N, C-alpha and C positions, 0 to 999 in steps of 0.2 A: 201105048208105048212100051219101051223095053222096060223100064221100071213100074209097070201097071198103073201109071196114072190114066185118070178116064178122061182128062180134059188138056188140051194142048197149052203147053207152057214153053216159056223162056226160061233158059238157066242162065244166070249171072257167074262167070267164071272170076273168081278174085280172090287175093290172099284176104285169109280169116283175121289174122295179126291178132293181135293182144287189144285189150280195154284202153289202152292208150292211143293207139292207130285206128280203133272202132267206136265211135262214140255211141253208135246203136248196134247193140248184139243182143242174142238171146244167151240168157243166162237163168240158173235153177231161181235166184231171186226174183228174177221179172217175169218168168214165164207166163203166169195168169194175166198179169197187166199188159204185157205185149201180144197176147192170144185177143185181148179186147181190143186192140188196135191201136196205131200211132200216126201222128200225123208225117206226110210225105217230106215235110220241111225238116224233121229231124235225121233223115238220111243223110249220109255223106254225097258229096256231089256224084260220082260214079252209080252210085245206088238211084239217086234221083232220076239220073240219066236213064239207067236202064228202066226205070218206070215209064220214062216219057217215052221211048222205044216200044215198048210194049203196047201201052195206049195208042201210039200211032198206028203200029199193025194189028189193032184190035184183038191182041193176046190178053186174055183176062188175067193170067196166074202168071208168077214171077218167081222162080226159086233163087232163093240168095241165103246161101251156106251159111252164113254168121246169124241170119234171122231163123233158117230151119232148123238149125242145129245147136242144141245147148252146148255154150262154148266152153263151160266151167264143167263139164262131165266127161271126162277123159274117155269112161267106157263107150258112152254114146259117139264122141268124136271120133274115136277109132273104127267103131263100126261104119258109121255114116261115111268117112272118108275113103274106107273100101270100096263104096258104091258110087264114088263120084264120076266113074266112068259110066254107069247105067243111069244117072241123072243127066248128064250131058248127051248121053246117046238117045235120051227119051225125049228130049226137050226139041221143040220145032224150030228153035235158034238158040245159040249159045252165044251169048255177048262177053 
């Protein structure tokens, strides 16, 4: 794919928002915990729907910016936001 991913994935295009808008996001404080996993029921509705679409289509990986990019790290967000076109271009499908 365009961004070097070795497996097909779906990208979810959505506003990352702040902590008040997004009840489950990646932050420095929760990074290790989130990497161990979480329940799909913790996701906001749009993200749960994207999981459902990925499963229905048989795509194992789903790229969700608010979970893949540390939201309270301005340097990381700046770098990653500049690569969003690559994430979307490399996706099998962008929802």
